[in-house]
C-alpha positions as CSV (number, residue, x, y, z in Angstrom):
1,X,108.5,243.5,-95.2
2,X,106.6,242.3,-92.4
3,X,106.3,244.8,-89.5
4,X,107.7,242.2,-86.9
5,X,110.8,242.0,-89.1
6,X,111.4,245.9,-88.5
7,X,112.0,245.1,-84.7
8,X,114.7,243.0,-82.7
9,X,113.5,239.6,-81.9
10,X,115.5,239.6,-78.8
11,X,113.9,238.1,-75.5
12,X,114.4,240.0,-72.4
13,X,113.0,241.1,-68.9
14,X,111.7,244.7,-69.3
15,X,112.2,247.7,-66.7
16,X,111.2,247.0,-63.1
17,X,110.8,243.1,-63.3
18,X,111.3,241.8,-60.1
19,X,113.5,238.5,-60.1
20,X,113.3,235.9,-57.1
21,X,116.9,235.4,-55.8
22,X,118.3,233.9,-52.7
23,X,118.3,237.4,-51.3
24,X,114.6,237.6,-52.0
25,X,112.9,239.4,-54.9
26,X,115.2,242.0,-56.5
27,X,114.7,244.5,-59.6
28,X,116.3,243.1,-62.5
29,X,118.4,246.2,-62.9
30,X,120.1,245.4,-59.6
31,X,121.4,241.8,-60.7
32,X,125.0,241.0,-61.3
33,X,126.8,238.1,-62.4
34,X,127.3,235.8,-59.4
35,X,123.8,236.3,-58.0
36,X,121.8,233.3,-57.6
37,X,118.5,233.1,-59.1
38,X,115.6,230.5,-58.2
39,X,115.0,228.0,-61.0
40,X,112.0,225.8,-61.3
41,X,114.1,222.6,-62.1
42,X,117.6,223.2,-60.5
43,X,117.0,225.2,-57.5
44,X,119.5,228.2,-57.0
45,X,121.9,228.9,-59.8
46,X,124.5,231.5,-60.3
47,X,124.1,234.3,-62.8
48,X,127.0,233.6,-65.3
49,X,126.4,237.1,-66.9
50,X,123.8,239.4,-67.5
51,X,123.6,241.7,-70.7
52,X,121.5,244.6,-71.2
53,X,120.0,246.1,-74.4
54,X,119.0,249.7,-74.4
55,X,117.0,251.1,-77.4
56,X,118.6,248.9,-80.1
57,X,118.7,245.1,-79.9
58,X,121.9,243.0,-80.3
59,X,120.9,242.4,-83.9
60,X,121.0,246.0,-84.5
61,X,117.1,246.7,-84.8
62,X,115.0,248.7,-82.5
63,X,113.7,247.0,-79.5
64,X,110.0,245.9,-79.9
65,X,107.5,247.4,-77.3
66,X,107.1,245.0,-74.2
67,X,104.0,243.1,-73.2
68,X,102.9,244.6,-70.1
69,X,101.2,242.3,-67.8
70,X,99.0,243.4,-64.8
71,X,97.6,241.4,-61.8
72,X,93.9,240.9,-61.9
73,X,91.6,240.3,-59.1
74,X,89.7,237.4,-60.7
75,X,92.9,235.3,-61.4
76,X,94.5,232.6,-59.3
77,X,96.6,234.0,-56.2
78,X,99.4,231.8,-57.2
79,X,99.9,234.1,-60.7
80,X,101.3,237.2,-61.3
81,X,101.6,239.3,-58.2
82,X,103.2,242.5,-59.6
83,X,103.3,244.3,-62.8
84,X,105.6,242.9,-65.3
85,X,107.0,244.0,-68.7
86,X,108.5,241.3,-71.0
87,X,109.8,241.4,-74.6
88,X,107.0,240.1,-76.7
89,X,109.4,237.5,-77.6
90,X,110.1,236.2,-74.3
91,X,109.1,232.7,-73.4
92,X,106.8,232.1,-70.4
93,X,105.6,229.1,-68.7
94,X,102.1,227.8,-69.6
95,X,100.5,225.6,-67.0
96,X,96.8,225.2,-67.9
97,X,94.6,222.1,-68.5
98,X,94.3,223.2,-72.1
99,X,97.9,222.4,-72.7
100,X,97.5,218.8,-71.6
101,X,94.2,218.3,-73.2
102,X,95.4,219.7,-76.8
103,X,99.2,219.4,-76.8
104,X,99.9,216.2,-74.3
105,X,102.3,218.2,-72.0
106,X,101.1,219.2,-68.6
107,X,103.5,222.4,-69.2
108,X,104.7,224.0,-71.9
109,X,106.5,227.5,-73.1
110,X,105.2,230.2,-75.6
111,X,106.1,233.6,-76.3
112,X,104.3,236.0,-74.3
113,X,103.5,238.3,-77.5
114,X,101.8,235.4,-79.2
115,X,99.7,234.7,-76.2
116,X,98.4,238.2,-76.0
117,X,95.2,239.4,-77.6
118,X,97.1,242.5,-78.5
119,X,98.1,242.9,-81.9
120,X,99.6,246.4,-81.7
121,X,101.6,247.8,-78.8
122,X,99.9,250.0,-76.0
123,X,101.8,253.3,-75.5
124,X,102.5,254.0,-71.8
125,X,102.8,257.6,-70.6
126,X,105.6,257.9,-68.2
127,X,107.0,254.3,-68.9
128,X,110.6,253.7,-68.0
129,X,113.1,253.8,-71.0
130,X,112.9,250.9,-72.9
131,X,115.6,248.4,-72.1
132,X,115.7,244.5,-72.1
133,X,117.9,242.4,-69.7
134,X,119.1,239.1,-70.7
135,X,120.2,236.9,-67.9
136,X,122.6,233.9,-68.7
137,X,122.9,230.8,-66.7
138,X,124.6,227.6,-67.1
139,X,121.4,226.1,-68.6
140,X,118.5,227.5,-70.4
141,X,116.1,227.6,-67.4
142,X,112.8,229.1,-65.9
143,X,113.0,231.4,-63.1
144,X,110.4,233.2,-61.1
145,X,109.6,236.7,-62.1
146,X,106.5,238.7,-60.1
147,X,105.0,235.3,-59.5
148,X,105.1,233.5,-62.7
149,X,108.0,231.5,-64.4
150,X,109.7,232.9,-67.5
151,X,113.0,231.8,-69.3
152,X,116.5,232.9,-68.7
153,X,118.4,233.5,-72.1
154,X,118.1,230.7,-74.6
155,X,119.9,229.9,-77.8
156,X,118.2,232.4,-80.2
157,X,119.0,235.4,-78.2
158,X,122.3,234.3,-76.9
159,X,123.7,233.9,-80.3
160,X,122.9,237.7,-80.8
161,X,124.9,238.8,-78.0
162,X,128.7,239.9,-78.0
163,X,130.0,237.7,-75.1
164,X,133.5,236.4,-74.1
165,X,134.9,232.9,-75.2
166,X,135.0,232.0,-71.5
167,X,131.1,232.5,-71.1
168,X,130.5,230.7,-74.2
169,X,132.3,227.7,-72.6
170,X,130.7,228.1,-69.4
171,X,126.8,228.3,-70.3
172,X,125.6,225.3,-72.4
173,X,122.9,227.7,-74.1
174,X,125.8,228.6,-76.6
175,X,126.8,224.8,-77.3
176,X,123.8,224.4,-80.0
177,X,122.9,221.1,-78.6
178,X,121.0,221.9,-75.3
179,X,117.4,222.1,-75.2
180,X,114.7,224.4,-73.8
181,X,113.4,223.6,-70.5
182,X,109.8,222.9,-71.7
183,X,108.3,222.1,-75.1
184,X,108.1,225.5,-77.0
185,X,104.7,226.2,-78.5
186,X,104.7,227.8,-81.9
187,X,103.1,231.1,-82.5
188,X,99.9,229.4,-84.2
189,X,99.6,226.9,-81.2
190,X,100.1,229.7,-78.6
191,X,97.3,231.5,-80.5
192,X,95.1,228.6,-80.6
193,X,95.5,228.3,-76.9
194,X,94.8,232.0,-76.4
195,X,91.4,231.8,-78.2
196,X,90.2,228.9,-76.0
197,X,90.0,231.5,-73.2
198,X,86.5,232.6,-72.2
199,X,85.8,236.4,-72.5
200,X,86.0,236.8,-68.9
201,X,89.5,235.1,-68.9
202,X,93.0,236.8,-69.6
203,X,96.2,235.0,-70.5
204,X,97.1,235.2,-67.0
205,X,94.9,232.3,-66.5
206,X,97.4,230.4,-68.6
207,X,100.5,231.4,-66.4
208,X,99.3,230.4,-63.0
209,X,102.6,229.1,-61.2
């Protein structure tokens, strides 16, 4: 059995992620249904529900260790501005000339774990207890977190969650028809993109807002 198959493939925002809302940046732990998050394509949108996984994913498997992003001085100032933890299966917006050159899109989405050079998780002394937060809006959107754009809950993770019939009717991510906000790169394509970076560059150079 592949190691990856031993862990949940759920996406989600990790502990302490700062989410841009109409009230400014707020920790993801503070968010509730009815709060408005700032999306890239639709302006302010209400959170219809926020579900939380602690220790175990909604598929009954242990949560994977997060990818921990840290700001770097040599990265464009409009990029990551605060430390951020994301599930390795969480899609982020890739905005780089490499995307246009090789894939024909000015922007695309990719799993942060597939973009990372790390093949094994880094153990963090004193890190918060592992939990992932799943923000559900009417559409599968891109929202601002710590200076970069990352997805709200998409179809794959939404299909694992225990939600009410009312929420399934209210959010188009459950209808099996709606699409992601950008073309999603495969893991192989994301790895190819990562390998185009020079030794002096980090994946943050792919994530400038």
